[in-house]
N, CA, C and O atoms as a GROMACS GRO file, in nm:
protein
  352
    1MET      N    1   0.086  -0.117   0.000
    1MET     CA    2   0.000   0.000   0.000
    1MET      C    3   0.090   0.123   0.000
    1MET      O    4   0.189   0.130   0.073
    2SER      N    5   0.053   0.218  -0.083
    2SER     CA    6   0.132   0.340  -0.091
    2SER      C    7   0.045   0.461  -0.057
    2SER      O    8  -0.078   0.452  -0.053
    3THR      N    9   0.110   0.572  -0.032
    3THR     CA   10   0.041   0.696   0.000
    3THR      C   11   0.083   0.804  -0.098
    3THR      O   12   0.200   0.813  -0.136
    4THR      N   13  -0.013   0.886  -0.136
    4THR     CA   14   0.015   0.997  -0.225
    4THR      C   15  -0.064   1.119  -0.179
    4THR      O   16  -0.163   1.106  -0.108
    5SER      N   17  -0.019   1.235  -0.219
    5SER     CA   18  -0.091   1.357  -0.186
    5SER      C   19  -0.199   1.383  -0.291
    5SER      O   20  -0.198   1.324  -0.399
    6ILE      N   21  -0.289   1.471  -0.258
    6ILE     CA   22  -0.394   1.507  -0.353
    6ILE      C   23  -0.334   1.569  -0.478
    6ILE      O   24  -0.378   1.538  -0.589
    7SER      N   25  -0.234   1.655  -0.462
    7SER     CA   26  -0.174   1.719  -0.580
    7SER      C   27  -0.104   1.616  -0.669
    7SER      O   28  -0.110   1.626  -0.792
    8GLU      N   29  -0.036   1.516  -0.608
    8GLU     CA   30   0.027   1.411  -0.687
    8GLU      C   31  -0.079   1.328  -0.759
    8GLU      O   32  -0.060   1.287  -0.874
    9LEU      N   33  -0.190   1.302  -0.690
    9LEU     CA   34  -0.298   1.226  -0.751
    9LEU      C   35  -0.356   1.300  -0.871
    9LEU      O   36  -0.381   1.241  -0.976
   10LYS      N   37  -0.376   1.430  -0.855
   10LYS     CA   38  -0.430   1.511  -0.966
   10LYS      C   39  -0.340   1.505  -1.088
   10LYS      O   40  -0.388   1.490  -1.201
   11SER      N   41  -0.212   1.517  -1.067
   11SER     CA   42  -0.121   1.522  -1.182
   11SER      C   43  -0.098   1.384  -1.245
   11SER      O   44  -0.058   1.376  -1.362
   12GLY      N   45  -0.123   1.279  -1.171
   12GLY     CA   46  -0.100   1.146  -1.226
   12GLY      C   47  -0.220   1.054  -1.209
   12GLY      O   48  -0.203   0.934  -1.184
   13LEU      N   49  -0.340   1.109  -1.222
   13LEU     CA   50  -0.461   1.033  -1.195
   13LEU      C   51  -0.467   0.903  -1.275
   13LEU      O   52  -0.496   0.797  -1.219
   14SER      N   53  -0.440   0.909  -1.403
   14SER     CA   54  -0.447   0.790  -1.487
   14SER      C   55  -0.352   0.681  -1.436
   14SER      O   56  -0.389   0.564  -1.431
   15GLU      N   57  -0.232   0.720  -1.400
   15GLU     CA   58  -0.134   0.623  -1.348
   15GLU      C   59  -0.184   0.559  -1.219
   15GLU      O   60  -0.176   0.437  -1.204
   16TYR      N   61  -0.235   0.639  -1.127
   16TYR     CA   62  -0.283   0.585  -0.999
   16TYR      C   63  -0.403   0.493  -1.018
   16TYR      O   64  -0.414   0.390  -0.953
   17LEU      N   65  -0.493   0.532  -1.108
   17LEU     CA   66  -0.609   0.446  -1.135
   17LEU      C   67  -0.566   0.313  -1.194
   17LEU      O   68  -0.619   0.208  -1.156
   18ASN      N   69  -0.470   0.316  -1.286
   18ASN     CA   70  -0.421   0.191  -1.344
   18ASN      C   71  -0.350   0.106  -1.241
   18ASN      O   72  -0.363  -0.017  -1.241
   19ARG      N   73  -0.273   0.169  -1.152
   19ARG     CA   74  -0.205   0.093  -1.047
   19ARG      C   75  -0.306   0.022  -0.957
   19ARG      O   76  -0.284  -0.092  -0.916
   20ALA      N   77  -0.416   0.089  -0.928
   20ALA     CA   78  -0.520   0.027  -0.845
   20ALA      C   79  -0.596  -0.080  -0.923
   20ALA      O   80  -0.619  -0.189  -0.872
   21ALA      N   81  -0.634  -0.048  -1.046
   21ALA     CA   82  -0.717  -0.139  -1.125
   21ALA      C   83  -0.641  -0.263  -1.171
   21ALA      O   84  -0.693  -0.374  -1.162
   22TYR      N   85  -0.521  -0.245  -1.220
   22TYR     CA   86  -0.448  -0.356  -1.281
   22TYR      C   87  -0.335  -0.410  -1.195
   22TYR      O   88  -0.299  -0.527  -1.206
   23GLY      N   89  -0.280  -0.327  -1.110
   23GLY     CA   90  -0.171  -0.370  -1.024
   23GLY      C   91  -0.218  -0.414  -0.888
   23GLY      O   92  -0.138  -0.452  -0.803
   24GLN      N   93  -0.351  -0.408  -0.867
   24GLN     CA   94  -0.410  -0.445  -0.739
   24GLN      C   95  -0.346  -0.371  -0.622
   24GLN      O   96  -0.332  -0.426  -0.513
   25GLU      N   97  -0.306  -0.247  -0.646
   25GLU     CA   98  -0.245  -0.166  -0.541
   25GLU      C   99  -0.352  -0.081  -0.474
   25GLU      O  100  -0.440  -0.028  -0.541
   26ARG      N  101  -0.344  -0.068  -0.344
   26ARG     CA  102  -0.434   0.020  -0.269
   26ARG      C  103  -0.355   0.145  -0.236
   26ARG      O  104  -0.247   0.139  -0.178
   27ILE      N  105  -0.411   0.259  -0.274
   27ILE     CA  106  -0.338   0.385  -0.262
   27ILE      C  107  -0.414   0.477  -0.167
   27ILE      O  108  -0.531   0.508  -0.189
   28ILE      N  109  -0.346   0.520  -0.063
   28ILE     CA  110  -0.404   0.615   0.032
   28ILE      C  111  -0.378   0.756  -0.019
   28ILE      O  112  -0.266   0.788  -0.059
   29VAL      N  113  -0.481   0.838  -0.018
   29VAL     CA  114  -0.468   0.977  -0.061
   29VAL      C  115  -0.469   1.063   0.065
   29VAL      O  116  -0.563   1.058   0.145
   30ALA      N  117  -0.364   1.142   0.081
   30ALA     CA  118  -0.349   1.224   0.201
   30ALA      C  119  -0.362   1.372   0.169
   30ALA      O  120  -0.326   1.418   0.060
   31SER      N  121  -0.414   1.445   0.264
   31SER     CA  122  -0.424   1.590   0.254
   31SER      C  123  -0.355   1.648   0.377
   31SER      O  124  -0.393   1.620   0.490
   32ARG      N  125  -0.253   1.728   0.352
   32ARG     CA  126  -0.172   1.785   0.462
   32ARG      C  127  -0.117   1.676   0.553
   32ARG      O  128  -0.109   1.692   0.675
   33GLY      N  129  -0.079   1.566   0.491
   33GLY     CA  130  -0.019   1.456   0.564
   33GLY      C  131  -0.114   1.362   0.636
   33GLY      O  132  -0.071   1.265   0.698
   34LYS      N  133  -0.245   1.391   0.627
   34LYS     CA  134  -0.343   1.307   0.694
   34LYS      C  135  -0.421   1.226   0.591
   34LYS      O  136  -0.467   1.282   0.491
   35PRO      N  137  -0.437   1.096   0.613
   35PRO     CA  138  -0.515   1.013   0.519
   35PRO      C  139  -0.659   1.063   0.508
   35PRO      O  140  -0.725   1.088   0.608
   36LYS      N  141  -0.706   1.076   0.383
   36LYS     CA  142  -0.842   1.127   0.359
   36LYS      C  143  -0.928   1.029   0.282
   36LYS      O  144  -1.049   1.023   0.304
   37ALA      N  145  -0.868   0.951   0.192
   37ALA     CA  146  -0.944   0.861   0.106
   37ALA      C  147  -0.850   0.754   0.054
   37ALA      O  148  -0.731   0.752   0.085
   38ALA      N  149  -0.907   0.664  -0.027
   38ALA     CA  150  -0.825   0.559  -0.086
   38ALA      C  151  -0.871   0.533  -0.228
   38ALA      O  152  -0.988   0.549  -0.261
   39VAL      N  153  -0.776   0.492  -0.311
   39VAL     CA  154  -0.806   0.448  -0.446
   39VAL      C  155  -0.785   0.298  -0.446
   39VAL      O  156  -0.676   0.249  -0.417
   40ILE      N  157  -0.894   0.224  -0.477
   40ILE     CA  158  -0.887   0.079  -0.477
   40ILE      C  159  -0.948   0.026  -0.606
   40ILE      O  160  -1.019   0.098  -0.677
   41SER      N  161  -0.922  -0.099  -0.637
   41SER     CA  162  -0.979  -0.160  -0.757
   41SER      C  163  -1.128  -0.185  -0.737
   41SER      O  164  -1.177  -0.188  -0.624
   42ILE      N  165  -1.198  -0.203  -0.847
   42ILE     CA  166  -1.341  -0.234  -0.839
   42ILE      C  167  -1.362  -0.369  -0.772
   42ILE      O  168  -1.463  -0.390  -0.705
   43GLU      N  169  -1.268  -0.462  -0.790
   43GLU     CA  170  -1.278  -0.592  -0.725
   43GLU      C  171  -1.270  -0.577  -0.573
   43GLU      O  172  -1.345  -0.641  -0.500
   44ASP      N  173  -1.178  -0.491  -0.526
   44ASP     CA  174  -1.168  -0.466  -0.382
   44ASP      C  175  -1.297  -0.403  -0.329
   44ASP      O  176  -1.344  -0.438  -0.221
   45LEU      N  177  -1.354  -0.311  -0.404
   45LEU     CA  178  -1.479  -0.247  -0.363
   45LEU      C  179  -1.590  -0.351  -0.352
   45LEU      O  180  -1.666  -0.350  -0.254
   46ARG      N  181  -1.600  -0.439  -0.449
   46ARG     CA  182  -1.704  -0.542  -0.445
   46ARG      C  183  -1.686  -0.635  -0.326
   46ARG      O  184  -1.783  -0.671  -0.260
   47ARG      N  185  -1.560  -0.673  -0.297
   47ARG     CA  186  -1.534  -0.758  -0.180
   47ARG      C  187  -1.574  -0.686  -0.052
   47ARG      O  188  -1.633  -0.745   0.039
   48PHE      N  189  -1.541  -0.557  -0.045
   48PHE     CA  190  -1.576  -0.476   0.072
   48PHE      C  191  -1.728  -0.472   0.090
   48PHE      O  192  -1.778  -0.487   0.202
   49GLU      N  193  -1.801  -0.451  -0.018
   49GLU     CA  194  -1.946  -0.444  -0.010
   49GLU      C  195  -2.005  -0.579   0.031
   49GLU      O  196  -2.102  -0.584   0.106
   50GLU      N  197  -1.947  -0.690  -0.018
   50GLU     CA  198  -1.993  -0.823   0.022
   50GLU      C  199  -1.970  -0.844   0.172
   50GLU      O  200  -2.054  -0.901   0.240
   51LEU      N  201  -1.856  -0.798   0.221
   51LEU     CA  202  -1.829  -0.810   0.365
   51LEU      C  203  -1.929  -0.728   0.446
   51LEU      O  204  -1.976  -0.772   0.551
   52GLU      N  205  -1.961  -0.608   0.398
   52GLU     CA  206  -2.060  -0.526   0.467
   52GLU      C  207  -2.195  -0.596   0.472
   52GLU      O  208  -2.261  -0.597   0.576
   53ASP      N  209  -2.236  -0.656   0.359
   53ASP     CA  210  -2.364  -0.727   0.354
   53ASP      C  211  -2.364  -0.846   0.450
   53ASP      O  212  -2.462  -0.870   0.520
   54ALA      N  213  -2.252  -0.920   0.452
   54ALA     CA  214  -2.243  -1.036   0.540
   54ALA      C  215  -2.250  -0.993   0.686
   54ALA      O  216  -2.315  -1.059   0.768
   55LEU      N  217  -2.183  -0.884   0.720
   55LEU     CA  218  -2.186  -0.834   0.857
   55LEU      C  219  -2.328  -0.789   0.895
   55LEU      O  220  -2.374  -0.818   1.006
   56ALA      N  221  -2.396  -0.720   0.805
   56ALA     CA  222  -2.533  -0.675   0.833
   56ALA      C  223  -2.625  -0.795   0.852
   56ALA      O  224  -2.711  -0.793   0.941
   57ALA      N  225  -2.609  -0.900   0.772
   57ALA     CA  226  -2.691  -1.020   0.786
   57ALA      C  227  -2.663  -1.087   0.920
   57ALA      O  228  -2.756  -1.132   0.987
   58HIS      N  229  -2.537  -1.094   0.958
   58HIS     CA  230  -2.499  -1.154   1.086
   58HIS      C  231  -2.560  -1.075   1.202
   58HIS      O  232  -2.612  -1.134   1.297
   59GLU      N  233  -2.552  -0.943   1.195
   59GLU     CA  234  -2.609  -0.859   1.301
   59GLU      C  235  -2.760  -0.874   1.307
   59GLU      O  236  -2.818  -0.875   1.416
   60ALA      N  237  -2.825  -0.885   1.191
   60ALA     CA  238  -2.971  -0.903   1.188
   60ALA      C  239  -3.009  -1.037   1.250
   60ALA      O  240  -3.108  -1.045   1.323
   61LEU      N  241  -2.933  -1.141   1.221
   61LEU     CA  242  -2.961  -1.272   1.279
   61LEU      C  243  -2.944  -1.269   1.430
   61LEU      O  244  -3.024  -1.327   1.503
   62GLU      N  245  -2.839  -1.202   1.477
   62GLU     CA  246  -2.819  -1.190   1.622
   62GLU      C  247  -2.936  -1.116   1.688
   62GLU      O  248  -2.982  -1.155   1.794
   63ALA      N  249  -2.982  -1.009   1.623
   63ALA     CA  250  -3.095  -0.933   1.676
   63ALA      C  251  -3.220  -1.019   1.679
   63ALA      O  252  -3.297  -1.015   1.775
   64TYR      N  253  -3.241  -1.097   1.575
   64TYR     CA  254  -3.358  -1.186   1.569
   64TYR      C  255  -3.351  -1.289   1.681
   64TYR      O  256  -3.450  -1.313   1.751
   65GLU      N  257  -3.234  -1.351   1.697
   65GLU     CA  258  -3.219  -1.454   1.800
   65GLU      C  259  -3.233  -1.396   1.941
   65GLU      O  260  -3.272  -1.468   2.033
   66ALA      N  261  -3.201  -1.269   1.958
   66ALA     CA  262  -3.214  -1.204   2.089
   66ALA      C  263  -3.354  -1.147   2.110
   66ALA      O  264  -3.382  -1.088   2.215
   67GLY      N  265  -3.441  -1.164   2.011
   67GLY     CA  266  -3.577  -1.114   2.023
   67GLY      C  267  -3.588  -0.964   2.003
   67GLY      O  268  -3.685  -0.902   2.046
   68GLU      N  269  -3.489  -0.905   1.938
   68GLU     CA  270  -3.487  -0.760   1.917
   68GLU      C  271  -3.541  -0.724   1.780
   68GLU      O  272  -3.480  -0.646   1.706
   69THR      N  273  -3.656  -0.780   1.746
   69THR     CA  274  -3.715  -0.751   1.616
   69THR      C  275  -3.849  -0.682   1.635
   69THR      O  276  -3.905  -0.682   1.744
   70THR      N  277  -3.900  -0.624   1.529
   70THR     CA  278  -4.029  -0.558   1.531
   70THR      C  279  -4.125  -0.639   1.445
   70THR      O  280  -4.092  -0.672   1.331
   71PRO      N  281  -4.242  -0.671   1.496
   71PRO     CA  282  -4.339  -0.748   1.417
   71PRO      C  283  -4.376  -0.675   1.288
   71PRO      O  284  -4.385  -0.552   1.285
   72TRP      N  285  -4.398  -0.752   1.180
   72TRP     CA  286  -4.429  -0.695   1.048
   72TRP      C  287  -4.552  -0.605   1.054
   72TRP      O  288  -4.552  -0.499   0.991
   73GLU      N  289  -4.654  -0.642   1.127
   73GLU     CA  290  -4.775  -0.561   1.134
   73GLU      C  291  -4.744  -0.422   1.191
   73GLU      O  292  -4.802  -0.323   1.146
   74GLU      N  293  -4.656  -0.416   1.287
   74GLU     CA  294  -4.618  -0.286   1.345
   74GLU      C  295  -4.539  -0.202   1.245
   74GLU      O  296  -4.562  -0.081   1.233
   75VAL      N  297  -4.448  -0.266   1.175
   75VAL     CA  298  -4.370  -0.194   1.074
   75VAL      C  299  -4.462  -0.143   0.964
   75VAL      O  300  -4.450  -0.029   0.921
   76LYS      N  301  -4.553  -0.230   0.919
   76LYS     CA  302  -4.646  -0.192   0.813
   76LYS      C  303  -4.732  -0.074   0.856
   76LYS      O  304  -4.756   0.017   0.776
   77ALA      N  305  -4.778  -0.074   0.980
   77ALA     CA  306  -4.860   0.037   1.031
   77ALA      C  307  -4.780   0.168   1.034
   77ALA      O  308  -4.831   0.274   0.997
   78GLU      N  309  -4.653   0.159   1.077
   78GLU     CA  310  -4.569   0.279   1.079
   78GLU      C  311  -4.544   0.333   0.939
   78GLU      O  312  -4.547   0.454   0.917
   79LEU      N  313  -4.522   0.243   0.844
   79LEU     CA  314  -4.501   0.286   0.706
   79LEU      C  315  -4.627   0.349   0.648
   79LEU      O  316  -4.621   0.448   0.575
   80ALA      N  317  -4.741   0.290   0.681
   80ALA     CA  318  -4.868   0.342   0.630
   80ALA      C  319  -4.895   0.483   0.681
   80ALA      O  320  -4.953   0.566   0.610
   81GLU      N  321  -4.853   0.510   0.804
   81GLU     CA  322  -4.873   0.645   0.860
   81GLU      C  323  -4.794   0.749   0.783
   81GLU      O  324  -4.841   0.861   0.763
   82GLY      N  325  -4.675   0.712   0.739
   82GLY     CA  326  -4.588   0.811   0.675
   82GLY      C  327  -4.591   0.810   0.524
   82GLY      O  328  -4.553   0.909   0.462
   83ALA      N  329  -4.636   0.700   0.462
   83ALA     CA  330  -4.623   0.690   0.316
   83ALA      C  331  -4.752   0.651   0.246
   83ALA      O  332  -4.748   0.616   0.128
   84GLY      N  333  -4.862   0.657   0.311
   84GLY     CA  334  -4.987   0.617   0.245
   84GLY      C  335  -5.004   0.467   0.248
   84GLY      O  336  -4.960   0.400   0.341
   85ASP      N  337  -5.068   0.414   0.145
   85ASP     CA  338  -5.096   0.269   0.142
   85ASP      C  339  -4.969   0.188   0.121
   85ASP      O  340  -4.885   0.223   0.038
   86VAL      N  341  -4.957   0.081   0.196
   86VAL     CA  342  -4.844  -0.012   0.184
   86VAL      C  343  -4.901  -0.146   0.141
   86VAL      O  344  -4.996  -0.194   0.203
   87PRO      N  345  -4.845  -0.209   0.037
   87PRO     CA  346  -4.898  -0.338  -0.007
   87PRO      C  347  -4.880  -0.446   0.100
   87PRO      O  348  -4.786  -0.440   0.180
   88ASP      N  349  -4.970  -0.543   0.100
   88ASP     CA  350  -4.963  -0.655   0.198
   88ASP      C  351  -4.845  -0.742   0.174
   88ASP      O  352  -4.825  -0.839   0.247
   0.00000   0.00000   0.00000
């Protein structure tokens, strides 16, 4: 993993994008020496999103098993109050 400044990124954007996309390099973009963002490949982004989905599913299952859920009828009633008719 490498770090670059915003000004370096601006002047060499194509190079940095190719390094991330084809070289599988993760590049940290810093502003005034502090990390602000990252340039990653689309494959890394997809893996990250899959991990987020898996974590959310795991947390939802834990909430369900702990009885921390809201009955569908209650949710439907709340939605109906704010958005009009809700399909069954």
